[in-house]
C-alpha positions as CSV (number, residue, x, y, z in Angstrom):
1,M,-26.3,0.6,4.9
2,T,-25.0,2.5,2.7
3,D,-22.4,1.4,-0.6
4,Q,-19.3,3.6,1.1
5,P,-17.2,3.5,4.6
6,C,-19.0,5.8,7.6
7,W,-16.6,7.4,9.1
8,E,-19.2,8.0,12.4
9,I,-20.3,4.2,11.9
10,E,-16.5,1.4,10.5
11,G,-14.3,5.0,11.4
12,R,-16.0,5.1,15.3
13,D,-13.1,4.0,16.7
14,W,-10.6,3.6,13.7
15,P,-7.1,3.1,14.5
16,N,-5.4,6.0,15.1
17,R,-8.3,7.7,14.6
18,A,-7.0,10.8,16.8
19,A,-4.7,11.1,14.0
20,S,-7.1,11.6,10.6
21,D,-8.0,14.1,8.7
22,F,-9.5,15.0,5.2
23,I,-7.8,16.6,2.8
24,D,-9.3,17.3,-0.8
25,A,-6.9,17.1,-3.5
26,A,-7.6,15.7,-6.9
27,G,-11.2,16.0,-7.2
28,L,-11.1,13.6,-4.4
29,R,-11.9,13.6,-0.1
30,W,-9.1,12.3,1.6
31,H,-8.8,10.6,4.6
32,V,-5.3,11.1,5.9
33,Q,-3.4,10.0,8.9
34,R,-0.5,12.0,10.4
35,M,1.5,11.3,13.6
36,G,5.3,11.7,14.4
37,S,8.0,14.7,13.7
38,G,11.2,14.0,11.7
39,P,11.6,13.7,7.9
40,Q,8.8,13.0,6.2
41,L,7.5,9.1,5.2
42,L,5.0,8.2,2.8
43,L,3.3,5.5,3.8
44,L,0.6,4.0,0.7
45,H,-1.2,0.3,1.9
46,G,-1.7,-2.0,-1.6
47,T,-5.2,-2.9,-2.7
48,G,-8.6,-3.5,-0.5
49,A,-6.3,-2.6,2.5
50,A,-6.6,1.3,4.4
51,T,-4.6,3.4,6.8
52,H,-5.7,0.1,9.6
53,S,-2.9,-1.8,7.7
54,W,-0.4,1.0,9.5
55,R,-2.4,0.4,13.0
56,A,0.8,-0.9,15.0
57,F,3.6,-0.3,12.2
58,A,3.2,3.6,12.0
59,P,3.4,4.5,15.5
60,A,6.6,2.9,16.2
61,L,8.0,4.8,13.2
62,A,6.5,7.9,14.3
63,E,9.4,7.8,17.1
64,Q,11.3,9.2,14.5
65,F,9.1,10.3,11.5
66,D,6.8,12.2,10.5
67,I,4.0,10.2,9.3
68,I,1.8,10.6,5.8
69,A,-0.6,7.7,5.2
70,P,-3.3,8.0,3.2
71,D,-6.3,6.0,2.4
72,L,-5.8,4.7,-1.1
73,P,-8.8,6.5,-3.8
74,G,-11.8,4.2,-3.5
75,H,-10.2,2.8,-0.2
76,G,-11.0,3.0,3.6
77,F,-12.6,6.9,3.8
78,T,-11.0,8.6,0.7
79,S,-13.6,9.0,-2.3
80,A,-13.2,6.9,-5.8
81,L,-11.5,7.9,-8.9
82,P,-13.7,7.3,-11.9
83,P,-12.8,3.3,-12.5
84,N,-10.7,4.0,-15.7
85,H,-8.6,5.8,-13.7
86,M,-7.9,3.6,-11.1
87,S,-4.6,2.6,-13.2
88,L,-1.3,2.4,-11.7
89,P,-0.4,6.0,-13.6
90,G,-4.0,7.1,-12.7
91,M,-3.0,6.7,-8.8
92,A,0.4,7.7,-8.7
93,A,-1.1,11.4,-10.4
94,A,-3.7,11.7,-7.7
95,V,-1.3,10.4,-5.2
96,A,1.1,13.1,-5.7
97,A,-1.7,16.0,-6.0
98,L,-2.7,14.8,-2.5
99,L,1.1,15.9,-1.4
100,R,1.3,18.8,-3.4
101,A,-2.1,19.7,-1.8
102,L,-0.5,18.7,1.8
103,G,2.9,20.1,0.8
104,A,4.7,17.3,1.3
105,A,8.2,16.0,0.1
106,P,8.7,13.1,1.8
107,V,12.4,11.4,2.0
108,M,11.7,7.9,2.4
109,V,8.4,6.3,1.1
110,I,6.9,2.9,2.2
111,G,5.0,1.0,-0.1
112,H,3.1,-2.1,0.9
113,S,1.8,-4.7,-2.4
114,A,0.6,-2.3,-5.2
115,G,1.4,0.8,-2.8
116,A,4.8,-0.1,-3.9
117,A,4.2,0.0,-7.5
118,I,2.6,3.0,-7.0
119,L,5.5,4.7,-5.2
120,I,8.0,3.4,-8.1
121,R,5.5,4.7,-10.7
122,M,5.8,8.5,-8.8
123,A,9.8,8.1,-8.7
124,L,10.2,7.0,-12.1
125,D,8.0,10.3,-13.2
126,G,9.4,12.4,-11.4
127,A,6.8,13.2,-8.7
128,I,8.8,12.3,-5.6
129,Q,12.4,12.2,-5.1
130,P,13.0,10.4,-2.1
131,R,16.4,8.9,-0.7
132,A,15.0,5.4,0.0
133,L,12.2,3.5,-1.3
134,V,10.8,0.3,0.9
135,S,9.0,-2.3,-1.0
136,L,7.2,-4.4,1.4
137,N,5.8,-7.7,-0.1
138,G,5.7,-5.7,-3.6
139,A,3.4,-6.4,-6.2
140,L,5.9,-5.4,-9.2
141,M,6.1,-8.0,-11.9
142,P,3.6,-8.8,-14.4
143,W,2.2,-12.1,-14.4
144,R,3.5,-14.8,-16.5
145,G,2.0,-18.0,-17.9
146,L,-1.8,-18.4,-17.8
147,P,-2.6,-16.7,-15.2
148,A,-1.7,-13.8,-17.3
149,H,-4.0,-14.4,-20.2
150,L,-7.0,-15.0,-17.8
151,F,-6.4,-12.7,-14.5
152,S,-6.6,-9.5,-16.3
153,P,-9.9,-10.4,-18.3
154,A,-11.8,-11.9,-14.9
155,A,-10.9,-8.3,-13.0
156,K,-12.4,-6.5,-16.0
157,L,-15.4,-8.3,-16.5
158,M,-16.2,-8.5,-12.0
159,A,-15.3,-5.0,-12.1
160,A,-17.8,-4.2,-14.9
161,N,-20.7,-5.8,-13.4
162,A,-21.9,-3.5,-10.4
163,L,-23.6,-6.6,-8.7
164,V,-20.1,-8.4,-8.0
165,A,-19.5,-6.3,-5.7
166,R,-22.8,-6.4,-3.7
167,L,-22.0,-9.9,-3.7
168,F,-18.9,-9.7,-2.2
169,A,-19.5,-7.2,0.3
170,G,-22.7,-9.3,1.8
171,R,-21.0,-12.3,1.8
172,A,-18.0,-10.7,3.4
173,R,-20.5,-10.4,6.6
174,D,-19.6,-14.1,7.4
175,R,-16.6,-13.2,9.5
176,R,-14.9,-16.9,8.3
177,V,-15.2,-15.6,4.4
178,V,-12.8,-12.9,5.2
179,E,-10.6,-15.3,7.7
180,R,-9.9,-16.9,4.9
181,L,-9.2,-14.0,3.1
182,V,-6.4,-13.3,5.6
183,R,-5.4,-17.1,6.1
184,G,-4.9,-16.4,2.3
185,T,-1.9,-14.4,2.4
186,G,0.3,-16.2,4.3
187,S,-0.4,-13.9,7.8
188,T,-2.0,-14.7,11.0
189,L,-4.1,-11.7,12.4
190,E,-5.3,-10.9,15.5
191,P,-9.0,-10.8,15.7
192,A,-9.0,-7.1,15.8
193,G,-7.0,-7.0,12.9
194,V,-9.3,-10.0,11.2
195,D,-12.4,-7.3,12.2
196,L,-10.9,-4.0,10.6
197,Y,-10.5,-5.9,7.3
198,Q,-14.4,-6.5,7.6
199,R,-15.7,-3.6,8.5
200,L,-14.1,-2.5,5.0
201,V,-14.9,-5.4,2.9
202,C,-18.8,-5.5,3.8
203,R,-19.0,-2.3,2.0
204,P,-19.4,-2.6,-1.9
205,A,-17.8,1.2,-2.6
206,H,-14.9,-0.6,-1.0
207,V,-14.6,-3.6,-2.9
208,R,-15.8,-1.5,-6.1
209,A,-12.5,0.0,-5.8
210,S,-10.2,-3.0,-5.1
211,L,-11.9,-4.5,-8.8
212,A,-11.4,-1.4,-10.3
213,M,-7.7,-1.2,-9.2
214,M,-6.8,-4.9,-10.5
215,A,-8.8,-4.4,-13.8
216,N,-6.9,-1.8,-14.8
217,W,-3.2,-2.6,-13.3
218,D,-0.2,-2.8,-15.6
219,L,2.8,-3.7,-14.5
220,A,4.4,-4.2,-18.0
221,A,5.5,-0.8,-18.5
222,L,6.6,-0.7,-14.9
223,A,9.1,-3.5,-15.6
224,R,10.4,-2.1,-18.6
225,D,11.5,1.3,-16.9
226,L,12.8,-0.4,-13.6
227,P,16.1,-0.3,-14.7
228,R,16.4,3.6,-14.7
229,L,14.7,3.9,-10.9
230,A,17.1,6.6,-9.3
231,P,16.6,5.7,-5.4
232,P,17.6,2.7,-3.7
233,L,15.1,0.0,-3.3
234,F,14.7,-1.9,-1.2
235,L,12.5,-5.3,-1.5
236,L,11.4,-6.4,2.2
237,V,10.0,-10.2,1.9
238,G,7.7,-12.4,3.7
239,E,9.0,-15.7,3.5
240,H,5.5,-17.1,3.7
241,D,3.9,-14.6,1.6
242,L,1.4,-16.4,-0.4
243,T,-0.3,-13.5,-2.3
244,V,3.3,-12.4,-3.9
245,A,5.3,-15.3,-3.9
246,P,9.1,-14.0,-2.8
247,S,10.2,-15.8,-5.5
248,E,9.3,-12.6,-7.2
249,A,12.1,-10.4,-5.7
250,R,14.0,-12.5,-7.8
251,R,12.9,-11.1,-11.1
252,V,12.8,-7.6,-9.9
253,R,16.2,-7.8,-9.3
254,E,17.4,-8.8,-12.7
255,R,15.8,-5.4,-13.7
256,L,17.1,-3.6,-11.2
257,P,20.7,-5.2,-9.8
258,S,21.1,-2.8,-7.4
259,A,17.8,-3.2,-5.6
260,T,18.3,-5.0,-2.1
261,V,16.4,-7.8,-0.7
262,V,15.4,-8.3,2.5
263,S,14.3,-11.3,4.5
264,L,11.3,-11.2,6.8
265,P,11.0,-15.2,8.0
266,G,8.2,-16.5,9.3
267,L,5.9,-13.7,7.7
268,G,3.5,-13.6,4.9
269,H,2.1,-10.7,3.2
270,L,0.8,-9.1,5.4
271,A,4.5,-9.2,7.6
272,H,3.7,-5.3,9.0
273,E,0.8,-6.1,10.6
274,E,1.9,-9.5,12.2
275,R,5.2,-8.1,13.6
276,P,4.7,-4.3,13.4
277,Q,7.9,-3.7,15.8
278,E,10.1,-6.0,13.8
279,V,9.5,-4.5,10.5
280,A,9.3,-1.1,11.6
281,Q,13.4,-1.7,12.9
282,V,14.3,-3.0,9.2
283,V,13.1,0.3,8.1
284,I,14.8,1.8,10.9
285,N,18.0,0.4,10.1
286,I,17.8,1.1,6.3
287,A,17.4,5.0,7.4
288,E,20.4,5.1,9.7
289,R,22.2,3.4,6.7
290,F,21.1,6.2,5.0
291,R,21.1,9.1,7.6
292,I,17.4,10.0,7.4
293,G,17.2,10.9,10.7
294,G,17.4,12.9,13.7
295,D,20.7,15.3,13.4
296,A,21.8,13.6,9.6
297,L,18.6,14.9,8.3
298,G,20.0,16.3,4.6
299,S,23.6,14.9,4.8
300,R,24.4,12.4,2.3
301,P,24.5,8.3,2.1
302,D,27.9,6.6,2.6
303,R,28.6,4.8,-1.1
């Protein structure tokens, strides 16, 4: 078994496989899914996930949008950046290069967890100019207290030791390990959803990429820069999220009072996988508010 997820093995019946393509950009081979028509909407998954995370969510939005959904570097079927480039600025620059290669200029963007931080960094740096930015249980603020002093050093130690990824990938062959990981997010997934995560975390390369992101992740600069974020920010918050506490949305609003918080009752960190149609409708409602889509594309939102 090789280190990296294999398209002909793990990807043999990948969700929305017919929408998949492979693109070269930023020195990487990217796995990207495209579907639908209309205004361009970019989807960025979080740490440890891949495009399977959007398996029902993306088709629900493809009725109104041209969906662009890549696997992030080192995740799923996209090749990895050097470990020290798996930082927030490094990931943001890589995704920006992918968009240039695609000739894409999304008018709306949605990021889950760390994916939301990447999109905000890109917007702050002028790499994207969306008319609305949606953070889905976004991990946007630095750790506080003791975890802040323990998490980063521990992640750096684990990322530096190649054996850690192999050991974790080996343990993940036990389905119960993956089931516990999913339950730890506060979400409940169908068995097929758990299986897709298991396929990925059984591969050491996917685990290494997740560890490299955690080891290089620094949200202090993002938090400082939040007040100058131009696109309207919508914070979709699962009330049962056990990964990013719902109270973190208040910290974001302290920095950016214009941010809008939308509560998702009964849902955890993987809200868009638990009830994809329901969360997609929230996104559609936001798009309608800003007249994004159909004949309204190009018009200005009401203020």
